N, C-alpha and C positions, 0 to 999 in steps of 0.2 A: 646369661650370667655365667661367668667362668668360675670354676671351683677347682682348686688344686687339692686332689684327694690325698696327696702326701703331706700336706700342711695340716696345722691344727683344725682349720675350718672343714677338713675332710673326714673328721671322725663322725661316727653315727649320731652322736648326741647333737653336734653342731649342725649336721645335715637335717636332723629333725627340726631344729629351731629355725633354720633357713626355710625349710619347706612350709612350716606353719606360718611364719610371717608372710611368705608369698601368697599362700592360700587366703589369708585374711585380707591382704592388700588387693587381691583379685576379687574380693567381694564374697568369698565363700563364708558360710556361717561358721561359728565356732565348732558346732557339731561336726559339720563337714570336714574342717581342718583336722580335728581330732581323730576322725575315722581314717584320714589319710595317714596320720601318725601311727594309728593302730596297725594299719596294713604294713607300713614300714618296719614296725617292730616285730612282726609276725615271722619273719624269715632271716635269711642271712644278709650280709653286707651287700651282695650282689642283688638280692631281692629288693633291698631298700633303694638301690640305684634305679632298679626297674620300675618301682612305684613312682619315683620322682619323674622318670621319663613318661610313664603312662599318664600321670595326672597333669603334667605341664610339658607336653611335647614341644621339643625344640628350645625350651627356655634355658636349660642347664647345659653347660659345655663342661665336661669333666676332664681335667688334666690328670693323667696317670690312671685312667679308667681300667680296672682289671678285667673288664669284659671285652676289651679290644686286644686282639691277637697282635703281637708285634712281629 
């Protein structure tokens, strides 16, 4: 799934919603999905992206990823 981090979909609230929906679609329980959101909210924006990658490896492709050195 491609996500442009410079677009409205790239803000932390939208990323949380996307991640929650993906988690539920993948069959995770509501509690498990909410636990992922808690992890995402616990740190910085970079931490949020890292949680998304950790929980769903290879699923998200971030355009404008601040973790990538240019």
